[in-house]
C-alpha positions in Angstrom: 20.7 -12.3 -10.5 16.7 -12.2 -11.6 16.0 -15.0 -9.3 17.5 -13.2 -6.4 15.5 -10.0 -7.1 12.3 -11.8 -7.5 12.8 -13.7 -4.2 13.8 -10.4 -2.4 10.6 -8.8 -4.0 8.4 -11.6 -3.0 9.5 -11.8 0.4 8.8 -8.1 1.0 5.2 -8.1 -0.7 2.1 -8.3 1.2 -1.5 -8.3 0.5 -3.9 -6.5 2.9 -7.5 -5.1 2.9 -7.0 -3.4 6.4 -5.8 0.3 6.7 -3.9 -0.3 10.0 -2.0 -3.2 8.4 -1.2 -0.9 5.4 0.2 1.6 7.6 2.2 -0.9 9.8 3.7 -2.7 6.7 4.8 0.7 5.3 6.9 1.3 8.5 8.2 -2.2 7.8 9.4 -0.9 4.3 7.1 -3.6 2.7 5.5 -3.3 -0.8 1.7 -3.5 -0.3 -1.1 -4.8 -2.6 -4.4 -3.4 -1.6 -7.8 -2.9 -3.1 -8.2 0.6 -4.5 -10.8 2.6 -6.2 -8.6 4.5 -8.5 -9.8 8.0 -7.6 -7.1 10.8 -7.5 -8.5 12.6 -4.4 -8.7 9.1 -2.5 -5.0 8.3 -3.6 -4.0 11.8 -2.0 -6.0 10.9 1.1 -4.0 7.7 1.3 -0.7 9.5 0.8 -1.6 12.2 3.6 -3.0 9.9 6.0 -0.5 7.1 5.9 2.5 9.4 6.6 4.0 9.1 10.1 3.6 12.4 12.2 6.4 11.6 14.5 4.4 10.2 17.5 4.1 6.7 16.0 7.9 5.8 15.2 8.3 2.2 14.6 11.8 2.6 12.9 13.5 5.8 13.2 15.5 5.0 10.0 12.2 4.5 7.9 10.9 7.6 6.1 8.0 9.4 7.2 6.3 10.1 3.9 2.9 8.4 3.0 2.1 5.6 0.9 2.3 6.2 -2.9 0.6 4.2 -5.4 3.3 2.6 -7.6 1.4 0.5 -10.3 -1.5 -1.5 -11.0 -0.1 -5.1 -11.7 -1.4 -7.0 -14.6 -1.6 -10.2 -12.3 -4.1 -9.3 -9.8 -4.0 -11.5 -6.4 -7.9 -11.6 -6.4 -10.9 -10.0 -7.7 -10.9 -6.4 -6.4 -14.5 -5.6 -7.4 -15.8 -7.5 -4.5 -13.9 -5.3 -2.0 -14.2 -1.7 -0.8 -11.3 0.7 -1.2 -8.3 0.4 1.3 -8.9 3.9 2.7 -11.4 3.9 5.5 -13.1 7.1 4.7 -13.6 6.2 1.0 -16.3 3.5 1.2 -16.4 3.0 -2.7 -16.0 -0.2 -4.4 -12.4 -1.0 -5.6 -11.6 -1.5 -9.1 -8.2 -3.2 -8.7 -5.4 -4.1 -6.4 -2.9 -1.5 -6.5 0.9 -1.7 -5.3 1.5 0.8 -2.7 5.0 1.7 -1.1 7.2 4.6 0.0 9.7 5.9 -2.3 13.3 6.2 -0.8 
C-alpha cells in the first residue's frame, strides 16, 4: 500500500522554476516543488495570482483556488539559494524549495 501511494505521489510531483508552468501544473492537479523566498506577503500573492478567473479553464472539474504552500520538504531537489522566488513580481532570492498545490 505504501509503495503504491509513493508511486502515485512521485508520478504527480513536478519541479519547476517557471511561473506559467506552476499555474499550468496546478490545473493538471499536480504537486509542485518550486523555489520560494518564504515571505508571507509573497505566499499570499502566489495564492491570489495562481487562482483561475474563469477565462482560462483547462479542466472544468479542477478547483479554481490558487496555489497554497503545503510544506518545505527536508529533501530538497537542488540548492534553492541560487534561484529566485517562483513569483515573477518577487525577485528575492529563494530560501528553499517549497511544495505547492491546491487543496481539494
